[in-house]
N, C-alpha and C positions, 0 to 999 in steps of 0.2 A: 181839079181832083187830085186826092191823095191815095198811092198806090200802097197797098199791104204786102209787108216786106217781111212775110210769113216765117218763123224759125219752122224749124233747128236749120238754119244756112250751113251749107254745105261744101266741103273743100274738093276740089275735082282737079288730078295733076294731068297736065299736056305734057307735050313734050320739051315746052321750054318755058313753061309759066305754070301755078296755079291760080285756079278759079275759085273764086267765091260764090254761091250761088242762094236763092232764098229755097224753101224747101220743095216745091216743086220742080227747082229748076228753069223758072220761067224767067225770072232776072237774073241777070249777071249783074252781081255787086261790086268787083273788085279782079282784078288779074294782077298777080306779080309775079316779073320775070326773073328768071334765073340763067346762068351760066356755068356750068360745071365741068365741061371738055377744053375749055381753052381760055387759062388765065389769063393771057393777054387779052383776048377780049373780051372776058369778064371786065376786064381795067379800062380798057377803051370805052364800053358802052356803059359803065357803071353799074353794071345788074349784080345780084346778090347770088350767093351761091346756093345751090339745091336746100339746104337744110335753113338757110338765115331765110327764104321767100316761103319754105312749109312753114316754119314756126310765126312767122307776119301772117298769112292766110288764113293759119288755126287761129292765130288771136281775134282776126277780125271776125271769124266765124262765131266768137264765144260772144262777142258783143251783146248780142240780145239776153242773155242768159245774166251777162253782169249790168247791163241796165234794168234788169227787171227783178236782181237779186234771188234768182232762181237756178236752182243747181241741175 
């Protein structure tokens, strides 16, 4: 059975991650984790900065538009 991943996909910010969801927030498509508080911890856990994670999440959320050619 195929699920409908209805656009527009949304980006929701959490304490240490960004979540990409379908339009109704019924399906979580991706979590992108970040660490800005502690550079040592970020290095140890290999997490992105908040800005890097936001950009990745934003680009994932744009995929339906890019694939269909709609603006």
